[in-house]
C-alpha positions as CSV (number, residue, x, y, z in Angstrom):
1,M,-7.1,-5.3,21.0
2,D,-9.1,-3.5,23.7
3,P,-8.4,0.3,23.2
4,A,-8.9,0.9,26.9
5,T,-6.5,-1.7,28.3
6,S,-4.3,-2.6,25.3
7,W,-5.0,-6.3,26.0
8,F,-5.9,-8.7,23.2
9,E,-9.6,-8.5,22.5
10,V,-10.2,-10.5,19.3
11,V,-8.2,-13.2,17.4
12,E,-8.9,-13.8,13.7
13,L,-8.0,-17.2,12.4
14,P,-6.8,-17.9,8.8
15,V,-7.2,-21.0,6.7
16,L,-4.6,-22.2,4.2
17,E,-5.8,-24.1,1.2
18,R,-3.7,-26.9,-0.2
19,P,-2.6,-26.1,-3.8
20,D,-3.3,-29.6,-5.0
21,E,-6.7,-30.8,-3.7
22,G,-6.1,-34.3,-5.1
23,T,-4.9,-37.2,-3.1
24,P,-1.2,-36.9,-2.0
25,K,1.2,-38.8,-4.1
26,D,3.2,-41.7,-2.8
27,T,6.9,-41.6,-2.9
28,K,9.4,-44.4,-2.4
29,G,11.6,-44.3,0.6
30,K,15.3,-45.4,0.9
31,K,14.4,-49.1,1.3
32,G,11.9,-49.1,-1.6
33,K,8.9,-48.8,0.7
34,K,6.1,-46.4,-0.2
35,T,5.6,-43.5,2.2
36,D,2.7,-41.1,2.3
37,D,3.7,-37.6,1.2
38,K,1.1,-35.9,3.5
39,D,2.2,-32.5,4.7
40,P,1.2,-31.8,8.3
41,Y,0.8,-28.1,7.5
42,F,-2.2,-28.9,5.3
43,D,-3.8,-31.3,7.8
44,K,-7.1,-29.5,8.2
45,S,-8.6,-31.7,10.8
46,S,-10.1,-30.0,13.9
47,A,-7.5,-31.7,16.1
48,M,-4.6,-30.3,14.1
49,I,-6.1,-26.8,13.9
50,A,-6.7,-26.8,17.7
51,K,-3.1,-27.9,18.2
52,L,-1.7,-25.2,16.0
53,V,-3.9,-22.4,17.5
54,Y,-2.8,-23.5,21.0
55,S,0.9,-23.7,20.2
56,T,1.1,-20.5,18.2
57,W,-1.3,-18.3,20.1
58,F,-2.9,-19.4,23.3
59,C,0.3,-20.5,25.1
60,R,2.2,-17.4,24.0
61,Y,0.0,-14.4,24.3
62,P,-2.6,-13.0,26.8
63,R,-6.0,-14.7,26.6
64,C,-8.3,-13.0,24.2
65,R,-12.1,-12.5,24.7
66,H,-13.4,-13.3,21.2
67,I,-12.2,-15.5,18.4
68,I,-13.4,-15.1,14.8
69,Y,-13.3,-17.9,12.2
70,D,-15.2,-19.1,9.2
71,N,-17.6,-22.0,8.9
72,G,-15.0,-24.7,7.8
73,S,-15.3,-28.1,9.3
74,E,-11.8,-27.7,10.8
75,F,-13.2,-25.3,13.3
76,K,-15.5,-27.9,14.9
77,L,-15.2,-30.5,17.6
78,H,-11.7,-30.3,19.1
79,F,-11.3,-26.6,18.2
80,Q,-14.6,-25.7,19.9
81,S,-13.6,-27.6,22.9
82,L,-10.3,-25.7,23.1
83,C,-12.1,-22.4,22.9
84,D,-14.6,-23.4,25.6
85,S,-11.7,-24.5,27.9
86,F,-10.2,-21.0,27.7
87,G,-13.6,-19.4,28.1
88,L,-13.6,-17.6,24.7
89,K,-16.6,-16.3,23.0
90,R,-16.7,-18.0,19.5
91,K,-17.8,-15.7,16.6
92,P,-18.1,-17.7,13.3
93,T,-18.6,-15.6,10.2
94,S,-21.7,-15.9,8.0
95,V,-21.4,-18.1,4.9
96,K,-19.4,-16.6,2.0
97,N,-18.9,-13.3,3.8
98,P,-15.1,-12.6,3.9
99,Q,-15.8,-9.0,4.8
100,A,-16.5,-10.1,8.3
101,N,-12.8,-11.0,8.6
102,A,-11.5,-8.0,6.6
103,I,-8.2,-7.5,8.3
104,L,-7.1,-11.1,7.8
105,E,-8.3,-11.2,4.2
106,R,-6.2,-8.1,3.5
107,I,-3.2,-9.8,4.9
108,H,-3.9,-12.8,2.7
109,Q,-3.9,-10.5,-0.3
110,T,-0.5,-9.1,0.8
111,L,1.0,-12.6,1.2
112,A,-0.3,-13.6,-2.2
113,N,1.3,-10.5,-3.8
114,M,4.6,-11.2,-2.0
115,M,4.5,-14.8,-3.2
116,R,4.1,-13.7,-6.8
117,T,7.1,-11.3,-6.5
118,A,9.1,-14.1,-4.9
119,E,8.8,-16.0,-8.2
120,L,8.4,-19.4,-6.4
121,D,6.3,-20.6,-9.3
122,M,9.3,-20.0,-11.6
123,A,11.7,-22.1,-9.6
124,D,12.7,-25.6,-10.9
125,S,11.6,-27.2,-7.7
126,V,10.0,-25.9,-4.5
127,S,10.3,-27.8,-1.2
128,P,8.2,-27.4,2.0
129,N,11.2,-25.6,3.6
130,D,11.2,-23.0,0.8
131,I,7.5,-22.3,1.6
132,A,8.2,-22.2,5.3
133,D,11.1,-19.7,4.8
134,F,8.9,-17.5,2.6
135,L,6.1,-17.4,5.2
136,N,8.5,-16.5,7.9
137,D,10.0,-13.7,5.9
138,A,6.5,-12.5,4.8
139,A,5.3,-12.5,8.4
140,W,8.3,-10.4,9.5
141,A,7.6,-7.9,6.7
142,V,4.0,-7.6,7.7
143,R,4.7,-7.1,11.4
144,S,7.6,-4.7,10.9
145,S,6.1,-2.5,8.1
146,Y,4.8,1.0,8.9
147,H,1.0,1.2,9.0
148,T,-0.6,4.4,7.9
149,V,-3.5,4.1,10.3
150,L,-1.6,3.0,13.3
151,K,1.2,5.4,12.6
152,A,3.6,2.6,13.5
153,S,4.3,-1.0,12.7
154,P,1.8,-3.6,14.0
155,G,4.6,-5.2,16.1
156,A,5.4,-1.9,17.8
157,A,1.7,-1.1,18.4
158,I,1.1,-4.4,20.1
159,F,4.3,-5.0,22.0
160,G,5.2,-1.4,22.8
161,R,8.6,-1.5,21.2
162,D,9.8,-0.9,17.7
163,T,10.5,-4.1,15.8
164,L,13.7,-2.8,14.1
165,F,15.2,-0.4,16.7
166,D,15.5,-0.4,20.5
167,V,12.9,2.4,20.8
168,P,9.8,2.2,23.1
169,F,6.5,3.0,21.5
170,L,3.2,3.9,23.3
171,A,0.1,3.6,21.1
172,D,-2.8,6.0,21.6
173,W,-5.6,3.6,20.8
174,K,-8.3,6.3,21.2
175,K,-6.6,8.5,18.6
176,I,-6.1,5.4,16.3
177,G,-9.8,4.5,16.6
178,D,-11.0,8.0,15.8
179,Y,-8.7,8.2,12.8
180,R,-9.9,4.8,11.5
181,Q,-13.5,5.9,11.9
182,R,-12.9,9.1,10.0
183,Q,-11.2,7.1,7.1
184,T,-14.2,4.8,7.1
185,D,-16.7,7.6,6.9
186,L,-14.7,9.3,4.0
187,N,-14.6,6.0,2.1
188,T,-18.3,5.5,2.5
189,E,-19.1,9.0,1.4
190,R,-16.9,8.7,-1.7
191,E,-18.6,5.4,-2.7
192,N,-22.1,6.9,-2.2
193,K,-21.5,9.9,-4.4
194,T,-22.3,7.9,-7.5
195,R,-25.4,6.4,-6.1
196,V,-28.9,7.8,-6.6
197,D,-31.5,7.6,-3.9
198,W,-34.7,6.1,-5.3
199,D,-37.9,4.8,-3.7
200,Y,-40.1,2.6,-5.9
201,K,-43.7,3.6,-6.3
202,I,-46.7,1.6,-7.5
203,G,-46.6,1.3,-11.3
204,D,-42.9,1.6,-11.7
205,K,-41.2,-0.8,-14.1
206,V,-38.3,-3.0,-13.0
207,L,-35.9,-5.2,-15.0
208,L,-36.0,-8.9,-14.3
209,L,-32.9,-10.8,-15.5
210,K,-33.2,-14.5,-16.2
211,E,-30.9,-16.8,-14.4
212,G,-27.8,-17.6,-16.4
213,V,-28.3,-14.6,-18.8
214,H,-25.6,-11.9,-18.6
215,F,-25.4,-8.6,-20.4
216,F,-21.8,-8.0,-21.6
217,S,-22.8,-5.0,-23.6
218,K,-24.3,-1.7,-22.3
219,T,-26.2,-1.3,-25.5
220,L,-28.0,-4.7,-25.1
221,L,-28.8,-3.8,-21.5
222,E,-30.3,-0.5,-22.5
223,E,-32.3,-2.2,-25.3
224,Q,-33.6,-4.7,-22.9
225,C,-34.6,-2.0,-20.4
226,R,-36.4,-0.1,-23.3
227,I,-38.4,-3.2,-24.3
228,A,-39.4,-3.9,-20.7
């Protein structure tokens, strides 16, 4: 969101992977005919993704300025045409760089943890409706939970009203941005405490590891460094 106007600035798009990447199984219908068991939720064609993005975001919320997505084939053709029709600036992430979509990846981790605690894998059978109900419950939990950086729930920060009670909420985006930057600086400083600044000079020795060779023992690694 734009801290100055509180309008939507960036949209980050997730991708769901089908649990079974094999071909969908055929099941027999009531009249003995075989019907394809394809699930539309896992149709990753660009036409389906464009339709889902339009129906769940573009036709419901204010128009964003930028849209972030990965390099999957589902974000080509029809999806790009949809973004261009809305005048959005497309920002695909670099290859194998999930950090560029950090907020969304963190939500994916939360959903995965919630799915493990829901014990869906322990059930005798799981239907598509069970998955849909779980995703709805998980989405509500993510949107209505208190966020330590926002000092409010994400739903309250965006829509200006608490998601559980009839209480208005006005987000101070300048204060939120400053606090987030301070937390980032503290985390960076903590990670750099264990690192040593070093500039290589002519004549210094370096360790070259052969491809496919891994050192699982610190002793072996130290021995290899001594020999080198």
